C-alpha positions as CSV (number, residue, x, y, z in Angstrom):
1,X,-2.6,-18.8,9.3
2,X,-2.2,-22.5,8.7
3,X,0.7,-22.3,6.3
4,X,2.9,-19.9,8.3
5,X,1.5,-20.5,11.8
6,X,0.9,-16.7,12.3
7,X,-1.8,-15.0,14.2
8,X,-3.4,-11.7,12.9
9,X,-2.6,-10.0,16.2
10,X,1.1,-10.7,15.6
11,X,1.1,-9.1,12.1
12,X,2.0,-5.6,11.0
13,X,0.7,-4.1,7.8
14,X,2.5,-1.0,6.6
15,X,1.2,0.8,3.5
16,X,3.8,3.0,1.8
17,X,3.1,5.7,-0.7
18,X,1.0,4.5,-3.6
19,X,-1.3,6.0,-6.2
20,X,-4.8,6.8,-4.8
21,X,-8.1,8.3,-5.8
22,X,-8.8,10.6,-7.5
23,X,-5.8,9.7,-9.6
24,X,-6.7,6.0,-9.7
25,X,-10.2,4.4,-10.0
26,X,-9.5,1.8,-7.3
27,X,-8.5,2.7,-3.7
28,X,-6.1,-0.2,-3.2
29,X,-4.9,1.2,0.2
30,X,-8.4,1.4,1.6
31,X,-9.2,-2.1,0.5
32,X,-6.0,-3.5,2.0
33,X,-6.7,-1.8,5.2
34,X,-10.3,-3.1,5.2
35,X,-9.3,-6.7,4.5
36,X,-6.5,-6.6,7.0
37,X,-8.8,-5.4,9.8
38,X,-11.5,-7.8,8.8
39,X,-8.9,-10.6,9.3
40,X,-8.1,-9.4,12.8
41,X,-4.8,-7.5,12.1
42,X,-4.7,-4.6,14.6
43,X,-1.4,-3.1,13.6
44,X,-2.2,-1.4,10.3
45,X,-0.2,1.7,9.4
46,X,-0.8,3.9,6.3
47,X,1.5,6.6,5.1
48,X,-1.5,8.2,3.5
49,X,0.7,9.5,0.7
50,X,-0.5,9.5,-2.9
51,X,2.4,9.3,-5.3
52,X,0.5,11.1,-8.0
53,X,-0.2,14.0,-5.6
54,X,3.5,14.2,-4.5
55,X,5.1,14.1,-7.9
56,X,8.1,16.1,-6.7
57,X,9.0,13.2,-4.3
58,X,7.7,10.1,-6.1
59,X,7.3,8.7,-9.6
60,X,3.9,8.1,-11.0
61,X,3.8,6.1,-14.2
62,X,0.1,6.9,-14.7
63,X,0.4,10.7,-14.1
64,X,3.6,11.0,-16.1
65,X,2.3,8.8,-18.9
66,X,5.2,6.4,-18.8
67,X,8.0,9.1,-19.0
68,X,9.2,8.5,-15.5
69,X,11.7,6.8,-13.3
70,X,11.2,3.5,-11.5
71,X,10.2,2.4,-8.0
72,X,10.3,-0.8,-6.2
73,X,7.8,-2.6,-4.0
74,X,9.0,-4.9,-1.3
75,X,6.9,-7.6,0.5
76,X,8.4,-9.7,3.2
77,X,7.5,-12.3,5.7
78,X,9.9,-12.0,8.7
C-alpha cells in the first residue's frame, strides 16, 4: 500500500487455471484467495480450473512428468 499508493478495495485479483489438489499437495489458489480477502481485496475472481484435471486444454508438467508444452504466467500492476 505504501509503495504503490493502492487501496485493497481498488485491486482486482484474478486466478487463472493452475494445478490444484488432489494433484498438488498445496492449494495455492485457496491461499491466494484467503490472503487477498484478509488484506481487504473484495474483487477476487477464481477460474476454478485445475490444469491437471483439464489435460486436454492445459499443460501439466507434474501430471505429464515433464513431457509437455509450456505455459506462461503474467503478473501486472496497471
